[in-house]
N, CA, C and O of each residue as an XYZ file, in Angstrom:
404
protein
N     -43.027     11.190      7.088
C     -41.826     11.587      6.378
C     -40.622     11.158      7.204
O     -40.582     11.365      8.417
N     -39.647     10.560      6.539
C     -38.483     10.048      7.247
C     -37.438     11.142      7.450
O     -37.489     12.203      6.828
N     -36.516     10.860      8.317
C     -35.437     11.798      8.606
C     -34.569     12.019      7.374
O     -34.113     13.133      7.118
N     -34.343     10.949      6.613
C     -33.521     11.060      5.411
C     -34.176     11.958      4.372
O     -33.506     12.802      3.778
N     -35.447     11.794      4.148
C     -36.115     12.636      3.154
C     -36.150     14.083      3.608
O     -36.113     14.987      2.774
N     -36.221     14.325      4.909
C     -36.174     15.685      5.416
C     -34.812     16.311      5.145
O     -34.722     17.478      4.765
N     -33.749     15.526      5.343
C     -32.407     16.036      5.076
C     -32.195     16.296      3.596
O     -31.571     17.288      3.220
N     -32.716     15.406      2.752
C     -32.540     15.563      1.307
C     -33.316     16.752      0.766
O     -32.917     17.335     -0.242
N     -34.411     17.127      1.410
C     -35.195     18.276      0.960
C     -34.409     19.570      1.089
O     -34.675     20.525      0.358
N     -33.446     19.622      2.001
C     -32.683     20.845      2.217
C     -31.415     20.913      1.382
O     -30.708     21.919      1.424
N     -31.111     19.859      0.622
C     -29.926     19.859     -0.231
C     -30.270     20.440     -1.597
O     -31.361     20.198     -2.113
N     -29.356     21.200     -2.187
C     -29.620     21.716     -3.535
C     -29.609     20.575     -4.546
O     -28.885     19.598     -4.358
N     -30.392     20.679     -5.608
C     -30.414     19.609     -6.612
C     -29.095     19.576     -7.385
O     -28.452     20.607     -7.586
N     -28.704     18.376     -7.812
C     -27.485     18.262     -8.601
C     -27.804     18.581    -10.051
O     -28.861     18.211    -10.562
N     -26.893     19.260    -10.699
C     -27.067     19.665    -12.090
C     -26.271     18.706    -12.964
O     -25.107     18.428    -12.677
N     -26.886     18.199    -14.024
C     -26.252     17.183    -14.858
C     -24.996     17.692    -15.554
O     -24.037     16.932    -15.681
N     -24.956     18.917    -16.000
C     -23.812     19.438    -16.746
C     -22.861     20.246    -15.899
O     -22.045     20.993    -16.440
N     -22.937     20.125    -14.603
C     -22.092     20.943    -13.730
C     -20.629     20.570    -13.909
O     -20.284     19.396    -14.038
N     -19.780     21.584    -13.914
C     -18.348     21.368    -14.076
C     -17.742     20.915    -12.758
O     -18.111     21.397    -11.687
N     -16.816     19.990    -12.854
C     -16.097     19.538    -11.663
C     -14.977     20.529    -11.382
O     -14.446     21.142    -12.308
N     -14.613     20.691    -10.113
C     -13.507     21.602     -9.823
C     -12.195     21.050    -10.379
O     -12.001     19.837    -10.458
N     -11.315     21.944    -10.754
C     -10.026     21.549    -11.328
C      -9.185     20.861    -10.261
O      -9.190     21.285     -9.106
N      -8.463     19.805    -10.631
C      -7.606     19.135     -9.644
C      -6.488     20.059     -9.187
O      -6.052     20.934     -9.935
N      -6.034     19.865     -7.978
C      -4.951     20.685     -7.435
C      -3.684     20.458     -8.244
O      -3.415     19.347     -8.702
N      -2.917     21.513     -8.411
C      -1.689     21.383     -9.195
C      -0.692     20.522     -8.429
O      -0.633     20.558     -7.200
N       0.074     19.764     -9.163
C       1.062     18.874     -8.553
C       2.331     19.660     -8.254
O       2.789     20.470     -9.060
N       2.868     19.406     -7.109
C       4.107     20.076     -6.750
C       5.277     19.156     -7.038
O       5.130     17.935     -7.071
N       6.434     19.750     -7.246
C       7.606     18.959     -7.601
C       8.343     18.435     -6.384
O       9.252     17.616     -6.523
N       7.972     18.889     -5.193
C       8.688     18.435     -4.006
C       8.114     17.140     -3.433
O       8.581     16.669     -2.395
N       7.124     16.565     -4.082
C       6.559     15.301     -3.611
C       7.495     14.156     -3.981
O       8.163     14.217     -5.013
N       7.555     13.110     -3.153
C       8.439     11.987     -3.477
C       7.955     11.237     -4.711
O       6.755     11.146     -4.969
N       8.896     10.709     -5.460
C       8.542      9.929     -6.638
C       8.118      8.538     -6.223
O       8.691      7.966     -5.295
N       7.130      7.990     -6.890
C       6.646      6.654     -6.585
C       7.182      5.677     -7.615
O       7.375      6.025     -8.779
N       7.417      4.463     -7.178
C       7.977      3.432     -8.033
C       7.002      2.262     -8.054
O       6.587      1.784     -6.997
N       6.630      1.794     -9.246
C       5.781      0.621     -9.375
C       6.677     -0.602     -9.412
O       7.565     -0.714    -10.257
N       6.435     -1.514     -8.489
C       7.297     -2.676     -8.335
C       6.543     -3.926     -8.759
O       5.427     -4.179     -8.304
N       7.165     -4.703     -9.634
C       6.596     -5.996    -10.017
C       7.043     -7.019     -8.984
O       8.240     -7.175     -8.742
N       6.105     -7.708     -8.383
C       6.445     -8.701     -7.372
C       6.751    -10.035     -8.040
O       5.991    -10.494     -8.892
N       7.855    -10.656     -7.658
C       8.162    -11.969     -8.228
C       7.198    -13.011     -7.684
O       6.725    -12.911     -6.552
N       6.922    -13.991     -8.490
C       6.041    -15.059     -8.015
C       6.817    -15.947     -7.063
O       7.993    -16.235     -7.284
N       6.165    -16.370     -6.025
C       6.806    -17.217     -5.024
C       6.275    -18.627     -5.150
O       5.155    -18.856     -5.606
N       7.103    -19.561     -4.736
C       6.643    -20.934     -4.709
C       5.641    -21.072     -3.558
O       5.729    -20.339     -2.573
N       4.705    -21.989     -3.674
C       3.721    -22.128     -2.602
C       4.399    -22.519     -1.292
O       5.288    -23.371     -1.277
N       3.979    -21.895     -0.195
C       4.636    -22.208      1.077
C       4.316    -23.621      1.533
O       3.285    -24.191      1.176
N       5.211    -24.167      2.319
C       4.960    -25.502      2.860
C       3.851    -25.410      3.903
O       3.420    -24.316      4.266
N       3.399    -26.548      4.376
C       2.268    -26.570      5.294
C       2.552    -25.880      6.618
O       1.640    -25.313      7.219
N       3.794    -25.913      7.086
C       4.090    -25.402      8.417
C       4.967    -24.156      8.406
O       5.638    -23.879      9.400
N       4.982    -23.408      7.329
C       5.772    -22.189      7.255
C       5.019    -21.069      7.960
O       3.869    -20.779      7.632
N       5.672    -20.447      8.926
C       5.086    -19.287      9.585
C       6.211    -18.408     10.109
O       7.378    -18.800     10.079
N       5.862    -17.230     10.584
C       6.879    -16.275     11.023
C       7.632    -16.766     12.256
O       8.786    -16.389     12.462
N       7.002    -17.594     13.071
C       7.674    -18.094     14.263
C       8.841    -19.020     13.910
O       9.820    -19.093     14.653
N       8.742    -19.721     12.792
C       9.798    -20.637     12.376
C      10.732    -19.995     11.354
O      11.633    -20.664     10.848
N      10.542    -18.727     11.043
C      11.344    -18.061     10.019
C      12.718    -17.689     10.562
O      12.945    -17.657     11.772
N      13.625    -17.408      9.630
C      14.974    -16.996     10.019
C      14.928    -15.588     10.612
O      14.043    -14.806     10.266
N      15.858    -15.256     11.492
C      15.898    -13.906     12.059
C      16.101    -12.827     10.994
O      15.585    -11.717     11.127
N      16.848    -13.151      9.943
C      17.061    -12.182      8.859
C      15.755    -11.861      8.154
O      15.485    -10.704      7.831
N      14.938    -12.892      7.914
C      13.644    -12.678      7.262
C      12.738    -11.829      8.137
O      12.078    -10.911      7.650
N      12.705    -12.137      9.437
C      11.861    -11.354     10.352
C      12.306     -9.903     10.415
O      11.467     -9.004     10.482
N      13.605     -9.659     10.394
C      14.104     -8.287     10.418
C      13.718     -7.561      9.124
O      13.276     -6.413      9.168
N      13.884     -8.224      7.975
C      13.508     -7.614      6.694
C      12.006     -7.328      6.665
O      11.584     -6.273      6.191
N      11.203     -8.259      7.167
C       9.750     -8.059      7.217
C       9.396     -6.879      8.116
O       8.592     -6.027      7.737
N       9.994     -6.827      9.308
C       9.678     -5.749     10.247
C      10.073     -4.385      9.705
O       9.325     -3.418      9.859
N      11.240     -4.293      9.072
C      11.656     -3.020      8.475
C      10.689     -2.582      7.386
O      10.313     -1.412      7.319
N      10.285     -3.524      6.530
C       9.358     -3.208      5.440
C       7.986     -2.789      5.978
O       7.430     -1.776      5.554
N       7.450     -3.570      6.906
C       6.113     -3.269      7.432
C       6.110     -1.956      8.202
O       5.177     -1.165      8.062
N       7.132     -1.709      9.008
C       7.204     -0.443      9.734
C       7.267      0.735      8.771
O       6.685      1.787      9.038
N       7.966      0.568      7.658
C       8.051      1.663      6.681
C       6.705      1.917      6.013
O       6.249      3.059      5.960
N       6.064      0.866      5.502
C       4.816      1.111      4.763
C       3.693      1.579      5.668
O       2.762      2.237      5.204
N       3.762      1.251      6.961
C       2.726      1.727      7.878
C       2.883      3.215      8.188
O       1.912      3.870      8.566
N       4.085      3.750      8.034
C       4.299      5.155      8.356
C       4.476      6.046      7.126
O       4.341      7.265      7.230
N       4.769      5.468      5.982
C       5.019      6.256      4.770
C       3.700      6.526      4.044
O       2.965      5.594      3.716
N       3.412      7.774      3.800
C       2.160      8.143      3.142
C       2.216      7.905      1.635
O       1.178      7.912      0.974
N       3.401      7.697      1.087
C       3.535      7.477     -0.349
C       3.394      6.010     -0.731
O       3.095      5.702     -1.884
N       3.602      5.111      0.207
C       3.563      3.681     -0.085
C       2.157      3.120      0.093
O       1.457      3.466      1.045
N       1.749      2.252     -0.830
C       0.463      1.551     -0.743
C       0.697      0.140     -1.251
O       0.666     -0.116     -2.454
N       0.930     -0.766     -0.319
C       1.344     -2.119     -0.650
C       0.347     -2.913     -1.494
O       0.784     -3.623     -2.400
N      -0.981     -2.838     -1.253
C      -1.894     -3.636     -2.078
C      -1.799     -3.333     -3.577
O      -2.073     -4.198     -4.408
N      -1.416     -2.117     -3.910
C      -1.277     -1.754     -5.322
C       0.176     -1.823     -5.783
O       0.487     -1.425     -6.906
N       1.065     -2.321     -4.931
C       2.503     -2.414     -5.228
C       3.073     -1.046     -5.583
O       3.901     -0.923     -6.485
N       2.617     -0.011     -4.858
C       3.113      1.348     -5.079
C       3.987      1.716     -3.886
O       3.517      1.736     -2.748
N       5.258      2.008     -4.150
C       6.196      2.301     -3.078
C       7.058      3.497     -3.445
O       7.327      3.755     -4.618
N       7.488      4.224     -2.412
C       8.500      5.247     -2.635
C       9.834      4.521     -2.844
O       9.889      3.294     -2.761
N      10.878      5.252     -3.109
C      12.159      4.613     -3.403
C      12.647      3.755     -2.228
O      13.090      2.624     -2.426
N      12.566      4.293     -1.012
C      13.012      3.524      0.166
C      12.122      2.301      0.374
O      12.612      1.226      0.720
N      10.821      2.463      0.165
C       9.899      1.339      0.312
C      10.151      0.260     -0.723
O      10.040     -0.928     -0.420
N      10.490      0.657     -1.939
C      10.786     -0.321     -2.991
C      12.045     -1.116     -2.652
O      12.108     -2.322     -2.892
N      13.056     -0.429     -2.089
C      14.281     -1.136     -1.700
C      14.006     -2.104     -0.548
O      14.511     -3.226     -0.551
N      13.210     -1.677      0.437
C      12.880     -2.556      1.556
C      12.056     -3.751      1.086
O      12.248     -4.862      1.578
N      11.137     -3.535      0.133
C      10.329     -4.633     -0.393
C      11.207     -5.634     -1.137
O      11.024     -6.844     -1.006
N      12.166     -5.126     -1.921
C      13.063     -6.022     -2.653
C      13.903     -6.854     -1.686
O      14.107     -8.048     -1.906
N      14.386     -6.226     -0.622
C      15.156     -6.962      0.389
C      14.288     -8.015      1.053
O      14.730     -9.143      1.272
N      13.059     -7.652      1.372
C      12.111     -8.582      2.000
C      11.823     -9.767      1.076
O      11.784    -10.911      1.529
N      11.622     -9.500     -0.206
C      11.331    -10.575     -1.167
C      12.524    -11.501     -1.378
O      12.345    -12.696     -1.610
N      13.731    -10.965     -1.300
C      14.928    -11.763     -1.584
C      15.459    -12.512     -0.366
O      16.289    -13.410     -0.511
N      14.996    -12.160      0.829
C      15.486    -12.828      2.037
C      14.747    -14.145      2.216
O      13.516    -14.150      2.258
N      15.462    -15.262      2.322
C      14.794    -16.551      2.472
C      14.128    -16.672      3.849
O      14.682    -16.260      4.868
N      12.930    -17.247      3.844
C      12.184    -17.427      5.089
C      12.681    -18.641      5.859
O      12.701    -18.638      7.090
N      13.079    -19.668      5.137
C      13.561    -20.886      5.756
C      15.032    -21.066      5.415
O      15.491    -20.586      4.378
N      15.760    -21.737      6.259
C      17.193    -21.916      6.047
C      17.505    -22.822      4.864
O      18.565    -22.677      4.255
N      16.630    -23.740      4.524
C      16.903    -24.689      3.445
C      16.461    -24.205      2.078
O      16.445    -24.997      1.135
N      16.102    -22.946      1.932
C      15.671    -22.438      0.627
C      16.850    -22.098     -0.231
O      16.680    -21.655     -1.367
């Protein structure tokens, strides 16, 4: 008999019609989330990287990344941001990476 089967023997069986617990009530003091549509960007050139970017772009990127890494309301892969995160993302998207853009 394996260790896993021994552990499973001590667990109660799951019931097919068991009710799920009710979700926690939402509070009104939570920050509002904003769904942001990302504009499509032109494909980057072969040698575009952060080292060759403008200082303004790097500052906008750093502000945005620092915010989403610390904000519990923002989730960048799903384009879900709080109000401040949405503003920082818009600034980041609008700041040109190269001087000739």
